[in-house]
C-alpha positions as CSV (number, residue, x, y, z in Angstrom):
1,M,29.4,16.6,-38.0
2,G,27.4,13.6,-38.9
3,V,25.6,11.6,-41.6
4,C,22.5,13.1,-43.1
5,K,19.4,11.0,-43.5
6,V,16.0,12.1,-44.7
7,A,12.7,11.2,-42.8
8,V,9.3,11.9,-44.1
9,E,7.0,13.4,-41.5
10,N,3.5,14.8,-42.1
11,G,4.0,14.7,-45.8
12,G,7.2,16.8,-45.8
13,A,10.8,15.8,-45.7
14,V,12.6,16.4,-42.5
15,M,16.5,16.3,-42.5
16,R,18.1,14.4,-39.7
17,F,21.8,14.4,-38.8
18,R,23.3,11.5,-37.0
19,N,25.3,12.6,-34.0
20,Q,28.6,10.6,-34.3
21,R,29.9,11.9,-31.0
22,F,27.0,10.2,-29.1
23,V,27.8,7.0,-31.0
24,I,31.5,7.1,-30.2
25,V,31.0,8.0,-26.5
26,G,28.4,5.2,-26.2
27,G,30.9,2.7,-27.6
28,V,33.6,3.9,-25.2
29,L,31.2,3.6,-22.1
30,I,30.3,0.0,-23.2
31,A,34.0,-0.8,-23.5
32,L,34.7,0.7,-20.0
33,A,31.8,-1.2,-18.5
34,I,33.1,-4.5,-19.8
35,A,36.7,-3.6,-18.7
36,F,35.5,-2.6,-15.2
37,F,33.6,-5.8,-14.8
38,L,36.5,-8.0,-16.0
39,F,39.0,-6.2,-13.8
40,F,36.9,-6.7,-10.7
41,L,36.2,-10.4,-11.7
42,S,40.0,-10.9,-11.4
43,I,40.3,-9.4,-7.9
44,A,37.0,-10.7,-6.5
45,S,38.7,-13.9,-5.1
46,R,40.7,-11.7,-2.7
47,S,37.7,-9.9,-1.3
48,N,36.1,-10.7,2.1
49,N,32.7,-11.0,0.5
50,P,33.1,-11.8,-3.3
51,A,29.4,-12.3,-4.0
52,E,28.5,-8.9,-2.7
53,L,31.3,-7.2,-4.5
54,M,30.3,-8.8,-7.8
55,R,26.7,-7.9,-7.3
56,I,27.7,-4.2,-6.9
57,V,30.1,-4.3,-9.7
58,G,27.5,-6.0,-12.0
59,T,24.9,-3.3,-11.2
60,V,27.4,-0.5,-11.9
61,S,28.6,-2.1,-15.1
62,G,25.0,-2.7,-16.2
63,V,24.0,0.9,-15.6
64,V,27.0,2.3,-17.5
65,G,26.5,-0.2,-20.4
66,G,22.8,0.8,-20.5
67,I,23.7,4.5,-20.7
68,G,26.2,3.6,-23.5
69,I,23.5,1.7,-25.5
70,A,21.1,4.7,-25.0
71,M,23.6,7.1,-26.2
72,I,24.3,5.0,-29.4
73,V,20.5,4.8,-30.1
74,A,20.2,8.6,-29.6
75,G,23.1,9.1,-31.8
76,W,21.7,6.9,-34.6
77,I,18.3,8.6,-34.5
78,G,20.0,12.0,-34.8
79,K,18.4,15.4,-34.5
80,K,16.1,17.5,-36.8
81,T,17.5,20.4,-38.7
């Protein structure tokens, strides 16, 4: 499953297939990270320590978003056949 692209490596053509599953899962992870951040943003005012809560939530959202971006890039690069 994926889109084929040709890369030239050491004088010969190398076939690469994009991994659409990685791209889709990466997009879902980014959407989940944004939703998680916005959800906790709405309930932070009820917390005993809203600054610390948002620091932790921002860190978790950033890590999940970063993993999503890495998966999208890996999916676009594809794998050799």
